[in-house]
Structure formats: C-alpha cells, structure tokens
C-alpha positions as CSV (number, residue, x, y, z in Angstrom):
1,M,0.3,-0.1,-0.4
2,S,1.5,3.6,-1.2
3,A,2.2,5.9,1.9
4,G,-0.4,8.5,0.0
5,G,-3.0,5.9,0.1
6,P,-5.1,6.0,3.2
7,P,-4.9,9.9,2.7
8,V,-6.2,9.9,-0.7
9,R,-8.8,7.7,0.9
10,A,-9.4,9.9,3.9
11,R,-9.9,12.9,1.5
12,A,-12.3,11.5,-0.6
13,R,-14.3,10.1,2.2
14,E,-14.6,14.2,3.8
15,L,-15.4,14.9,0.5
16,G,-18.3,12.2,0.1
17,R,-19.4,13.9,3.8
18,F,-19.2,17.3,2.6
19,L,-21.4,16.9,-0.4
20,E,-23.2,14.2,1.6
21,I,-23.5,12.0,-1.1
22,Q,-25.6,9.4,0.9
23,N,-28.6,11.9,0.3
24,L,-27.8,12.3,-3.4
25,G,-30.3,10.2,-4.1
26,L,-33.7,11.9,-2.1
27,N,-34.8,13.6,-5.1
28,L,-32.9,11.5,-8.1
29,P,-36.3,9.2,-8.4
30,L,-38.4,12.0,-8.8
31,A,-35.5,13.6,-12.0
32,L,-36.0,10.0,-13.4
33,A,-39.7,9.9,-13.1
34,F,-39.6,13.1,-14.7
35,L,-37.2,12.2,-17.2
36,V,-39.4,9.4,-18.3
37,L,-42.8,11.2,-18.8
38,A,-40.9,13.8,-21.1
39,A,-39.2,11.2,-23.2
40,R,-42.6,9.0,-23.4
41,G,-40.4,6.4,-22.5
42,L,-36.5,5.5,-22.8
43,P,-34.8,8.9,-23.6
44,S,-31.8,9.0,-25.3
45,L,-28.2,8.0,-24.1
46,P,-26.9,11.3,-24.5
47,T,-29.9,13.2,-23.2
48,F,-30.1,10.7,-20.3
49,V,-26.3,11.5,-19.3
50,L,-26.6,15.0,-19.9
51,V,-29.7,15.3,-17.5
52,V,-28.0,13.3,-14.9
53,V,-25.0,15.6,-14.8
54,A,-27.0,18.7,-14.7
55,F,-29.1,16.8,-11.8
56,V,-25.9,16.2,-9.7
57,A,-23.9,19.3,-10.7
58,A,-27.0,21.5,-10.1
59,R,-27.3,19.3,-6.3
60,N,-23.8,19.9,-5.6
61,A,-23.3,23.4,-6.4
62,G,-25.9,24.5,-4.2
63,H,-25.3,22.1,-1.4
64,S,-21.2,23.4,-1.6
65,F,-22.3,27.0,-1.7
66,N,-24.4,26.6,1.2
67,R,-22.3,25.1,3.4
68,W,-19.8,27.9,2.5
69,A,-22.5,30.4,3.2
70,D,-23.6,28.9,6.3
71,R,-20.3,27.7,7.9
72,V,-20.2,30.7,11.1
73,F,-24.1,29.4,11.9
74,D,-23.0,25.5,11.4
75,A,-19.8,26.4,13.7
76,A,-22.4,27.5,16.5
77,N,-24.6,24.8,16.1
78,P,-24.4,21.8,17.9
79,R,-26.1,19.4,15.8
80,T,-23.5,20.7,12.6
81,R,-20.5,22.0,14.4
82,G,-19.0,18.5,13.2
83,R,-19.6,19.7,9.4
84,A,-16.1,19.8,7.3
85,L,-15.9,23.7,6.9
86,P,-16.5,24.5,10.7
87,A,-14.4,21.5,11.9
88,G,-11.7,22.9,9.6
89,A,-11.4,19.6,7.7
90,L,-12.1,21.4,3.9
91,S,-11.2,24.7,3.1
92,S,-13.7,27.9,2.5
93,S,-11.8,28.5,-0.6
94,F,-12.3,25.0,-1.9
95,A,-16.1,25.0,-1.2
96,L,-16.2,27.9,-3.8
97,A,-14.3,26.0,-6.3
98,L,-16.4,23.1,-5.8
99,T,-18.9,25.7,-6.1
100,A,-18.3,26.9,-9.2
101,A,-16.8,23.5,-10.8
102,N,-20.2,22.2,-10.6
103,A,-21.6,25.5,-11.8
104,A,-19.6,25.1,-15.0
105,V,-20.7,21.7,-15.4
106,L,-24.3,22.3,-15.2
107,L,-23.9,25.3,-18.0
108,A,-22.4,23.1,-20.2
109,A,-25.0,20.3,-19.7
110,A,-27.3,22.7,-20.5
111,Y,-25.9,24.0,-23.5
112,L,-25.5,20.8,-25.1
113,L,-28.9,19.8,-24.5
114,N,-30.5,22.8,-26.0
115,S,-31.0,26.6,-26.7
116,L,-33.9,26.9,-24.0
117,A,-32.2,24.8,-21.0
118,F,-29.3,26.9,-21.7
119,L,-30.8,30.4,-21.4
120,L,-33.0,29.1,-18.2
121,A,-29.9,27.4,-16.3
122,P,-28.8,31.0,-14.7
123,V,-32.0,31.5,-13.5
124,A,-32.2,28.0,-11.7
125,L,-28.7,28.4,-10.4
126,A,-29.6,32.0,-9.0
127,L,-32.1,29.9,-7.3
128,L,-30.3,27.2,-6.0
129,L,-27.9,29.8,-4.7
130,G,-29.6,32.7,-3.3
131,Y,-31.8,30.7,-1.2
132,S,-28.7,30.0,1.4
133,Y,-29.1,33.4,2.6
134,S,-33.0,33.4,2.8
135,K,-33.1,32.3,6.4
136,R,-31.4,35.8,7.6
137,V,-34.1,37.5,6.6
138,T,-37.4,36.0,6.1
139,S,-39.6,32.9,7.4
140,L,-40.3,32.0,3.9
141,T,-36.9,29.7,3.5
142,T,-39.0,26.3,3.5
143,P,-41.1,27.4,0.6
144,L,-38.3,28.9,-1.2
145,L,-36.2,25.5,-0.9
146,G,-39.7,23.7,-2.0
147,L,-39.5,25.9,-5.3
148,V,-36.1,25.0,-5.5
149,E,-36.7,21.0,-5.6
150,A,-39.8,22.2,-8.0
151,V,-37.1,22.9,-10.8
152,V,-36.4,19.8,-11.6
153,P,-39.8,18.9,-13.5
154,A,-39.7,22.1,-15.0
155,A,-36.0,21.3,-16.0
156,V,-36.3,18.0,-16.7
157,F,-39.0,18.6,-19.5
158,I,-37.0,21.6,-21.3
159,A,-34.1,19.4,-21.1
160,V,-35.8,16.7,-23.4
161,R,-38.6,18.7,-24.9
162,G,-37.0,21.9,-25.4
163,A,-40.2,23.4,-24.3
164,L,-42.5,23.5,-20.7
165,P,-46.3,21.7,-21.5
166,P,-48.7,23.5,-19.3
167,A,-49.6,20.2,-17.8
168,V,-46.2,19.9,-16.1
169,L,-46.7,23.4,-14.3
170,L,-49.3,21.1,-12.0
171,A,-46.3,18.8,-11.4
172,V,-44.3,22.0,-10.7
173,A,-46.8,23.1,-7.9
174,A,-46.7,19.9,-6.4
175,I,-43.2,19.6,-5.8
176,V,-43.2,23.2,-4.0
177,A,-45.6,22.0,-2.0
178,W,-44.0,18.6,-1.3
179,G,-40.7,20.1,-0.6
180,T,-41.8,22.7,1.3
181,A,-43.2,20.2,3.6
182,F,-39.9,18.3,3.1
183,E,-37.8,20.9,4.5
184,T,-40.6,22.0,7.4
185,V,-40.1,18.8,8.5
186,H,-36.1,19.2,8.3
187,S,-36.4,22.7,10.3
188,L,-38.0,21.7,13.2
189,G,-34.8,20.3,14.5
190,D,-33.4,23.6,14.5
191,V,-35.8,25.7,16.1
192,E,-34.4,26.1,19.2
193,S,-30.8,26.8,17.5
194,D,-32.3,29.3,15.0
195,R,-33.8,31.1,17.7
196,T,-30.3,31.5,19.8
197,L,-28.4,32.6,16.0
198,G,-31.4,35.0,14.9
199,L,-32.6,32.9,12.0
200,F,-35.9,32.8,10.6
201,S,-37.7,29.5,9.5
202,L,-41.5,28.5,9.5
203,P,-41.3,26.1,12.2
204,R,-39.8,29.0,14.7
205,R,-42.7,31.1,13.5
206,L,-45.4,28.8,13.6
207,G,-44.2,26.5,16.4
208,P,-44.0,22.6,16.2
209,R,-47.7,22.0,16.5
210,R,-48.8,24.4,13.6
211,S,-46.0,23.5,11.4
212,V,-46.4,19.7,11.4
213,R,-50.1,20.5,10.5
214,L,-49.1,22.7,8.0
215,V,-47.0,19.4,6.2
216,V,-50.1,17.3,6.8
217,G,-51.5,20.0,4.4
218,L,-48.7,20.2,2.0
219,H,-48.5,16.7,1.8
220,A,-52.4,16.5,0.9
221,A,-51.8,19.5,-1.5
222,A,-48.9,17.7,-3.3
223,L,-50.4,14.4,-3.9
224,G,-54.0,16.2,-5.5
225,L,-51.6,18.1,-7.4
226,L,-49.6,15.2,-8.6
227,A,-53.2,13.1,-9.1
228,A,-54.5,15.8,-11.5
229,F,-51.0,15.9,-13.7
230,G,-51.3,11.9,-14.1
231,L,-54.8,12.8,-15.0
232,A,-53.8,15.8,-17.4
233,L,-51.2,13.2,-19.1
234,G,-54.0,10.1,-18.9
235,L,-51.5,8.1,-17.1
236,G,-53.1,4.7,-16.2
237,G,-53.8,2.9,-12.3
238,P,-50.0,2.1,-11.7
239,Y,-49.5,5.8,-11.7
240,Y,-52.3,6.4,-8.8
241,A,-51.1,3.1,-7.0
242,G,-48.1,4.7,-6.8
243,L,-49.5,7.9,-5.3
244,A,-51.1,5.7,-2.8
245,V,-48.0,4.1,-1.7
246,M,-46.9,7.5,-1.2
247,A,-50.2,8.6,0.5
248,G,-49.7,5.6,3.0
249,I,-46.1,6.5,3.8
250,A,-46.7,10.5,4.2
251,A,-49.7,9.3,6.9
252,V,-47.6,7.2,9.0
253,S,-44.7,10.2,8.7
254,D,-47.0,12.3,9.5
255,V,-48.4,10.9,12.6
256,R,-45.2,10.2,14.1
257,L,-44.2,13.9,13.1
258,A,-46.7,14.9,15.6
259,R,-45.4,12.9,18.4
260,N,-41.8,13.5,18.1
261,P,-41.4,17.0,15.8
262,A,-37.8,16.7,16.7
263,Q,-36.6,14.1,14.4
264,V,-34.0,14.5,12.2
265,R,-32.7,11.5,9.8
266,V,-36.3,9.8,9.4
267,P,-37.9,12.3,6.9
268,F,-35.1,11.9,4.7
269,E,-35.5,8.1,4.7
270,R,-39.3,8.2,4.5
271,H,-38.8,10.8,1.5
272,F,-36.8,8.8,-0.4
273,A,-39.1,6.1,0.2
274,M,-41.8,8.3,-1.1
275,A,-40.1,9.1,-4.2
276,L,-39.4,5.8,-5.2
277,A,-43.0,4.8,-4.9
278,F,-43.5,7.7,-7.5
279,L,-40.9,6.6,-10.2
280,V,-42.0,2.9,-9.7
281,G,-45.7,4.2,-10.6
282,V,-44.5,6.2,-13.4
283,L,-42.7,3.6,-14.8
284,V,-44.9,1.1,-15.0
285,A,-47.7,3.5,-16.2
286,V,-45.3,4.5,-19.3
287,F,-43.9,0.6,-20.3
288,A,-47.1,-0.9,-19.4
289,P,-49.8,1.9,-20.4
290,A,-52.6,-1.2,-20.9
291,V,-52.8,-1.6,-17.1
292,G,-55.3,0.6,-15.8
293,A,-55.5,2.8,-18.6
294,L,-57.6,6.0,-18.1
295,P,-59.8,7.7,-21.0
296,G,-59.2,10.8,-22.4
297,A,-56.0,12.5,-22.9
298,S,-52.6,10.5,-23.1
299,L,-49.4,11.4,-22.8
300,A,-48.6,11.0,-26.6
301,T,-51.1,14.0,-27.0
302,V,-50.1,16.4,-23.9
303,V,-46.1,15.7,-24.8
304,P,-46.4,15.3,-28.4
305,P,-42.9,13.8,-29.9
306,S,-40.4,16.6,-30.7
C-alpha cells in the first residue's frame, strides 16, 4: 500500500461527507420519473447522461455554496458544528471552487441539451445559490427551498422537449408543496438553534404543532396536484397506485412527526421511499400503459414527439 493511499481515501471520504453523497438520491427518483414522462419512455443515452450530470452538478453547486454561506452558523449549532468547514477538515476556498466547478458543469450540460435549457440555467443557479441567504431575512426559507426542488420537473421537460407543456406546471406546484413539507420537517430540529442564532424559519414562527399541521396540508396538496398531473397526461392505474403508496408513507410519517417533531434522520428515509414509489408508478404506467389505462388525454397528446 502506498504511503499516500490512506490520506487520499480520507480526503475522498471527507468530500463525500461534505457533499452528503448518501442524500444524493433523495430527489433523483423524482428526476428520473419526470425524465421518463418527458421522453414518453426511454430517453436517448446522451440526453439521459446530460440530464443526470446536470442534476448532480446543480445539487452539488447548491449544497457546496450553502455549506460555505452557513459555515459560521454551523459552527455555533451543536447539530452541525462537526461539518467539514466549521471543523476545519476542508477550506472555504475549496467549497467555493467546488461550487464554481459544478456550476460550470451545469451550464455546459444545459448548453449541450438545447438553447432554452442553457438560457434558463442561470435562473436555476440563482435559485440554488440564493436560498442560502434567505434564512437570515425571512421565515419563508422552506417554501423557497420547495421552489428550488420544483425546478426539477420543469428543468427535465425543458431539457428533453425544449419546451414546458402547461400540464407540467401541475407537477411544479406539487413539488413546491412537497419540498416545502420536507424542508419544514427538517427545520423542526433546528428551532432552538435558529432562535439563538437569530435565524428565521416557518417552524420557529409557527411553532411545532402548527408546523406539523402545515406539513399534513402540504402533503395532501402535493398528492392532489400530482393526481391532477397524472390525469392531464392520461396516466393509468399504476401511477395512482404509486401515489397511494406515497400517501400511506406520508400518513405514517405525519402521525409520527406529531409525536416527535424534532426527529432529524427519519424524514430523509421516508422522503426517499416516497420518491421511489412515485418512480415505480411512473415506470409501470409508461411502459405498461394497458394496465389500468384511463380514457381521455394521453401522454402522447400532452407531450408530443419533438
């Protein structure tokens, strides 16, 4: 074994911790589901690769910049003071360089996809980077994060089709609600530290009980909008079976959240399970359209071939 082996592996592990690679898949199933819907099946290999690269680069750019912007607050928060920047494992300049590199990759991927994707990529970047400062000035950070997550369906359809069909706005609204619910749950664990540090959030403003009720309402709204989205695209029974699984997981999650609003890790695990249920429902609905097909509009009419 070379003398430089262990330090290299240690740096790789630290980079993985910094980027929280284990959470990379949280919204990836949603992105893949919308990719299949936008392509009306399997996208071409170049499109698939470029969309996934753009998704990962966008996520890494936003995450790296957020860690840099919050480094002082993270150092003062017992839950986050062990992160790479406040602990000194990585430098601030490294975080900014990683942000710039991933932003460049995102722009390059968007350029290779189509002109509209490239034109709108800076808007997506502005949202990804700008939300890091919102907690300093407004309690609406969690809805802003929901909006950041809602970039996914719009960006995927634009990347694949070069346009944004009106029906996709239902999915955008659904993910705004879904992402706001997830981020509200995540913020419940930081209410006391936010108050101490002078930061704002919906849970700090509303309190745990009203925040839990808000999450329940947002989950219901998101599922209703996703159901309307599926109806607009003429998706069949498997799609709605996936939504039913999502609703069941959300119901269990919301009940347990009411009992313990300060939970931190469990929402991540359930968010992934719900996203995976959505992906499976979409895959079956698209590749086995005869199963539970609905009359009326179809995916081919709503999202015609390019």
